[in-house]
C-alpha positions in Angstrom: 0.1 -0.1 0.0 1.5 3.4 -1.1 1.3 6.1 1.6 1.4 9.6 0.2 4.3 11.8 1.2 3.7 15.1 2.9 4.5 17.1 -0.2 2.0 15.1 -2.1 -0.6 15.5 0.6 0.0 19.3 0.3 -0.7 19.2 -3.4 -3.8 17.2 -2.9 -5.1 19.7 -0.3 -4.3 22.6 -2.6 -6.2 20.9 -5.4 -9.2 20.2 -3.2 -9.2 23.8 -2.0 -8.9 25.2 -5.7 -11.7 22.7 -6.7 -14.1 23.9 -4.1 -13.6 27.5 -5.1 -14.0 26.7 -8.8 -17.2 25.1 -7.9 -18.3 28.3 -6.1 -17.3 30.5 -9.2 -19.5 28.2 -11.3 -22.6 28.7 -9.2 -22.1 32.6 -8.5 -24.6 33.5 -11.5 -27.4 32.0 -9.2 -26.9 34.7 -6.8 -27.5 37.7 -9.1 -29.5 40.5 -7.4 -33.2 40.0 -7.6 -33.1 36.3 -8.4 -35.8 33.9 -6.7 -34.5 32.5 -3.4 -35.4 29.0 -4.4 -32.8 29.2 -7.3 -29.9 30.1 -5.1 -27.7 27.0 -4.3 -27.0 28.2 -0.8 -26.4 24.7 0.6 -23.9 24.0 -2.2 -22.2 27.3 -1.6 -21.8 26.7 2.2 -20.7 23.1 1.6 -17.9 24.3 -0.9 -16.8 27.0 1.6 -16.5 24.4 4.3 -14.6 22.0 2.1 -12.2 24.8 1.0 -11.8 26.1 4.5 -11.2 22.6 5.8 -8.6 21.8 3.1 -6.8 25.1 3.8 -6.8 24.4 7.6 -5.2 21.0 7.0 -3.0 22.5 4.4 -1.4 25.0 6.9 -1.0 22.2 9.5 1.0 20.2 6.9 3.2 23.0 5.6 4.3 24.1 8.9 5.6 20.7 9.5 7.6 20.4 6.3 11.2 20.2 7.3 12.8 20.5 3.9 12.5 23.2 1.3 10.7 22.1 -2.0 12.0 24.4 -4.6 9.1 24.0 -7.0 6.2 23.8 -4.3 6.2 27.6 -3.5 5.9 28.8 -7.1 3.2 26.3 -8.0 1.2 27.3 -4.9 1.6 31.0 -5.6 0.5 30.6 -9.3 -2.5 28.7 -7.9 -3.3 31.7 -5.6 -3.1 34.0 -8.7 -5.3 31.8 -10.9 -7.9 31.6 -8.1 -8.1 35.3 -7.8 -8.3 35.9 -11.5 -11.0 33.2 -11.7 -13.4 35.5 -9.7 -12.8 38.6 -11.8 -16.0 38.3 -13.8 -18.1 36.7 -11.1 -21.4 38.0 -9.9 -20.9 39.2 -6.1 -22.7 36.8 -3.7 -24.9 38.9 -1.4 -22.5 41.8 -1.4 -22.7 45.4 -2.8 -20.3 47.5 -0.7 -18.2 47.8 -3.8 -20.8 50.3 -5.1 -19.8 52.7 -2.5 -16.1 52.2 -3.6 -17.1 52.9 -7.1 -18.9 56.1 -6.3 -16.3 57.3 -3.9 -13.7 56.8 -6.5 -15.6 58.8 -9.0 -16.2 61.7 -6.6 -12.5 61.7 -5.4 -11.2 61.5 -9.1 -13.5 64.5 -10.0 -11.9 66.6 -7.3 -14.9 66.7 -5.1 -15.0 66.0 -1.3 -16.4 62.5 -0.7 -17.2 63.4 2.9 -19.5 66.4 2.0 -22.6 64.7 0.8 -24.3 61.4 1.3 -25.3 59.2 -1.7 -28.9 59.8 -0.5 -28.5 63.5 -0.8 -27.1 63.2 -4.3 -29.7 60.7 -5.4 -32.4 63.1 -4.4 -30.8 66.1 -6.0 -30.9 64.1 -9.2 -34.6 63.8 -9.4 -36.4 65.7 -12.0 -37.4 69.3 -10.9 -35.2 69.2 -7.8 -33.1 72.4 -7.1 -29.9 72.1 -5.0 -26.5 73.6 -4.6 -24.2 73.7 -7.7 -21.6 71.3 -6.4 -24.4 69.0 -5.3 -26.1 69.2 -8.6 -23.0 68.4 -10.3 -22.5 65.2 -8.4 -26.2 64.4 -9.1 -25.6 64.6 -12.8 -22.7 62.4 -12.4 -24.7 59.8 -10.5 -27.5 59.9 -13.1 -25.0 59.4 -15.9 -23.7 56.2 -14.0 -27.2 54.7 -14.0 -28.3 56.4 -10.6 -25.5 54.4 -8.8 -26.1 56.5 -5.7 -29.6 55.0 -5.3 -28.0 51.5 -4.8 -25.5 52.1 -2.0 -25.9 50.7 1.4 -26.5 53.3 4.4 -27.1 55.9 1.6 -28.1 58.5 4.2 -24.4 58.4 5.6 -21.2 59.8 4.1 -18.5 57.6 3.3 -16.6 55.7 6.2 -13.4 55.1 4.2 -10.4 57.4 5.0 -8.4 59.4 2.5 -5.8 56.9 1.3 -8.5 54.3 0.5 -10.2 57.2 -1.4 -7.0 57.5 -3.4 -7.2 53.8 -4.3 -10.8 54.0 -5.4 -9.9 57.0 -7.5 -7.2 54.9 -9.3 -9.7 52.1 -9.9 -12.0 54.8 -11.4 -9.4 56.0 -13.7 -8.6 52.5 -14.9 -12.2 51.5 -15.4 -15.0 54.0 -14.4 -17.8 52.2 -12.4 -16.5 48.8 -13.2 -15.9 46.3 -10.5 -13.0 44.6 -12.4 -11.1 47.9 -12.2 -11.3 47.6 -8.2 -10.3 44.0 -8.5 -7.3 44.7 -10.8 -6.1 47.3 -8.2 -6.7 45.0 -5.1 -4.6 42.4 -7.1 -1.8 44.8 -7.7 -1.8 45.7 -4.0 -1.8 42.0 -2.9 1.1 41.0 -5.2 3.0 43.9 -3.6 2.0 42.6 -0.2 3.1 39.0 -1.2 6.6 40.4 -2.2 6.9 42.3 1.0 5.7 39.1 3.0 8.3 36.9 1.3 11.0 39.6 2.1 9.8 39.9 5.8 9.8 36.0 6.1 13.3 35.8 4.8 14.5 38.6 7.1 13.1 36.5 10.1 14.6 33.2 8.9 11.2 31.7 8.4 10.2 29.3 5.6 9.0 31.2 2.4 6.5 28.5 2.0 4.6 29.7 4.9 3.4 32.7 2.8 1.0 30.2 1.2 -1.0 30.3 4.5 -2.2 33.8 3.4 -2.0 33.4 -0.3 -4.4 30.5 -0.6 -6.8 31.4 2.2 -10.2 30.9 0.6 -12.0 33.6 2.8 -9.4 36.2 1.6 -9.9 35.1 -2.0 -13.6 34.9 -2.0 -14.4 38.1 0.0 -12.0 40.1 -2.0 -12.5 38.9 -5.5 -16.0 38.0 -5.4 -17.5 40.2 -2.6 -15.1 43.0 -3.7 -14.2 44.1 -0.1 -11.2 46.4 0.2 -9.4 45.1 3.3 -6.5 43.5 1.5 -5.4 47.1 0.9 -4.1 46.9 4.5 -1.8 44.1 4.0 1.0 45.8 2.1 1.6 48.7 4.5 1.3 46.4 7.5 3.7 43.8 6.4 6.0 46.6 5.4 5.8 48.2 8.8 6.6 44.7 10.4 9.5 44.2 7.9 11.0 47.6 9.0 9.9 47.8 12.6 13.1 46.6 14.3 15.6 48.1 11.7 14.1 51.2 10.1 11.7 52.9 12.6 11.0 55.9 10.4 10.0 53.6 7.4 7.8 51.7 9.8 6.2 54.8 11.1 5.4 55.9 7.6 3.8 52.5 6.7 1.7 52.2 9.8 0.4 55.7 9.3 -0.4 54.7 5.7 -2.3 51.7 6.9 -4.3 53.9 9.5 -5.2 56.3 6.6 -6.8 53.1 4.8 -8.6 52.0 8.0 -7.9 53.7 11.3 -7.7 50.6 13.6 -4.0 49.7 12.8 -2.9 52.5 15.1 -3.7 49.9 17.9 -0.7 47.9 16.6 1.9 50.8 16.9 3.0 50.0 20.6 3.8 46.4 19.6 5.5 47.3 16.3 7.9 49.8 18.1 8.5 48.1 21.4 12.0 46.9 20.3 13.0 50.8 20.5 11.8 51.0 24.2 15.4 51.2 25.4 16.0 54.3 23.1 13.5 56.8 24.4 14.4 59.5 21.9 13.8 57.3 19.0 10.7 55.9 20.5 9.2 59.3 21.2 10.2 60.5 17.9 8.6 57.7 16.0 5.5 57.9 18.0 5.3 61.7 17.2 5.9 61.0 13.6 3.0 58.4 13.4 0.7 60.9 15.3 1.7 63.7 12.9 1.3 61.8 9.7 -2.0 60.0 10.7 -3.5 63.4 11.8 -2.6 64.9 8.5 -3.9 62.1 6.5 -7.2 61.7 8.4 -7.8 65.5 8.5 -10.3 65.7 5.8 -12.3 63.0 7.3 -12.1 64.2 10.8 -13.2 67.8 10.0 -16.2 66.4 8.1 -17.6 64.7 11.1 -21.3 65.4 11.7 -24.6 63.7 12.3 -24.5 62.1 8.8 -20.9 60.9 9.0 -20.4 57.3 8.3 -17.5 57.1 10.7 -19.6 58.5 13.6 -22.4 56.1 12.9 -20.1 53.1 12.5 -18.4 53.7 15.9 -21.5 54.5 17.8 -24.4 52.5 16.4 -23.5 49.7 13.9 -23.8 46.0 15.2 -23.7 43.0 12.9 -22.6 39.4 12.7 -20.8 39.8 16.2 -20.6 37.0 18.8 -19.0 38.5 21.9 -20.4 42.0 21.8 -24.1 41.3 22.2 -23.3 39.2 25.3 -21.1 41.9 26.9 -23.8 44.5 26.0 -26.6 42.5 27.5 -24.6 41.8 30.6 -23.8 45.7 31.1 -27.5 46.2 30.5 -28.4 44.3 33.6 -26.7 47.0 35.6 -26.5 50.3 33.5 -28.5 52.1 31.1 -26.9 53.0 27.6 -25.5 49.4 27.6 -24.5 49.6 23.8 -22.3 52.7 24.3 -20.9 51.6 27.6 -19.9 48.1 25.9 -18.1 50.0 23.2 -16.2 52.0 25.8 -15.2 48.7 27.7 -13.9 47.2 24.5 -12.0 50.4 23.6 -10.4 50.3 27.1 -9.7 46.5 26.8 -8.1 46.7 23.4 -6.1 49.8 24.3 -4.9 47.9 27.5 -4.0 44.8 25.7 -2.0 47.0 23.1 0.0 48.8 25.8 0.6 45.6 27.8 2.0 43.8 24.6 3.9 47.1 23.7 5.5 47.8 27.1 5.3 44.8 29.4 6.1 41.9 27.2 9.8 41.2 26.6 11.2 42.7 23.5 11.2 39.4 21.7 11.3 40.0 18.0 10.4 36.4 17.2 7.1 36.8 19.0 6.1 40.2 17.6 4.1 38.8 14.7 2.2 36.5 16.8 1.3 39.5 19.3 0.3 41.5 16.3 -2.0 38.6 15.2 -3.5 38.3 18.6 -4.2 42.0 19.0 -5.8 42.3 15.5 -7.9 39.1 16.2 -9.0 40.5 19.6 -10.2 43.6 17.7 -12.2 41.6 15.3 -13.6 39.1 17.9 -14.7 42.0 20.3 -15.9 44.3 17.5 -19.6 45.1 17.2 -19.3 44.0 13.7 -17.8 40.5 12.7 -17.6 40.1 9.0 -15.5 37.4 7.3 -13.4 39.8 5.4 -12.2 41.4 8.7 -10.3 38.1 9.2 -7.8 39.4 6.8 -6.7 41.8 9.6 -5.1 38.9 11.6 -4.6 36.3 8.9 -1.9 38.5 7.3 0.3 37.8 10.2 -0.4 34.1 10.3 2.6 33.1 8.0 4.9 34.6 10.5 3.3 32.6 13.4 2.3 29.3 12.1 4.0 27.6 15.1 2.6 29.9 17.7 0.0 28.5 20.0 -2.8 30.7 18.7 -2.4 29.8 15.1 -4.7 26.7 15.2 -7.7 28.4 16.9 -7.5 31.5 14.8 -7.2 29.5 11.6 -10.3 27.6 12.4 -12.3 30.8 11.9 -11.8 30.4 8.2 -14.1 27.3 8.3 -16.6 29.1 10.6 -17.0 32.0 8.2 -19.2 29.9 6.2 -22.1 30.7 8.6 -22.1 34.4 7.4 -23.1 33.5 3.9 -26.0 31.1 5.2 -27.5 33.9 7.2 -29.0 35.6 4.2 -31.4 32.9 3.0 -32.1 32.1 6.7 -33.0 35.7 7.4 -35.3 35.9 4.1 -37.0 32.7 5.2 -37.9 34.4 8.5 -35.5 32.3 10.7 -32.7 34.6 11.6 -32.7 33.2 15.1 -31.0 30.2 13.6 -28.0 32.2 12.6 -27.9 34.3 15.5 -28.5 31.6 18.3 -26.9 28.6 16.5 -24.6 29.3 13.6 -22.9 32.4 15.1 -21.9 30.6 18.3 -20.6 27.7 16.3 -18.7 30.1 13.9 -16.9 31.8 16.7 -17.4 29.5 19.7 -15.4 26.5 18.4 -12.4 28.5 17.4 -12.5 30.4 20.8 -12.6 27.2 22.7 -9.7 25.8 20.7 -7.7 29.1 21.2 -8.4 29.0 24.9 -7.3 25.3 25.1 -4.1 25.8 23.3 -3.4 28.9 25.3 -3.8 26.9 28.5 -1.6 24.1 27.3 1.1 26.6 26.3 0.9 28.2 29.8 1.1 24.9 31.5 4.1 23.8 29.5 6.1 27.2 30.0 
């Protein structure tokens, strides 16, 4: 009886993963907006996502144990990853339309207008026949009408955009490439991801880690599916954050520039700064200078967004009110509600205090161990996702980008399991439309997050007992 060698098992798992994503690509036309519920193969979609996630999970457990470098394996896996991304370029987004906000923001920014001034709803109303409005609002309304009334199709249309200025710049580039076309966004995302992959390989080499471990990020099905089918923009964070990791211990000024760039794409990466710069604690002048540089660059980059804060601001609404697909937040909120009023706001304050404390603890009280820095960054980003009032699958990118640097860390297994659990999110739509949302909220959501959290806690306790 022939037993497959580890290298052959790795290939088999990669083929299973790719085959499951190919099947998903094949059925995406069934999910076109407005199609009857009964024509959508939700069970098939979720089954394929579970298969691809399980194959990826087994794949990363296998590659972290490979003791010898296989010269041809990495190029083949990287090419598979590129092929899977390209495969979804013409696909119909499954249940997602956030990309329409990106397309519109890109058009507004490319025209030189302020994307934080008017909400899509205001612009759509101004475009109706016989409506009088301010000249700049009327100009945007004409632009929207020329683009088939795109502002009438945007989520949370009464709110201005939540995306910071650097993200707006990326959307504008996509607009110049292909105005109002999803493939333009995907092409820009792919360019950023290829850049991120190059930085990841350089950072792995700098840390004397196997380059093969980059495949843990590059072949993750949640990253591929939510970016190139769902068209979510979170992969834009990977390049600047991996660059910050690459330079953190050697070129603090460069690291400061890149962490500031990441914060101007999405604000939360500022939470990682104390960990990234902890190796400079013994040199206070450098540390204070770097901290000041990050503060200055971030303030300058976010100024257009901050100065536009008002009652219709997307950023204000997101931080104060939005709750969706979260597991831990509702429980914390309900517990606080047993004692205090305004439990939702207090819960957000508790989470902000907890995450800030965790960041400072990892940044100032933990030993300056460069080898553990990526794992601590991954844990901090994961804590942000797990405690956040919103727990979307594409947020998993925030911590999965650090997984290739921490495959042997005790936290890797539990956090990787979230890739399989992410399937529950895509089941919730049809369950909700059938009037049974409670099944998702009370059964699937606890399974999605609960099992990985239990594994994470178990592995953490084992690590502590063996220390």
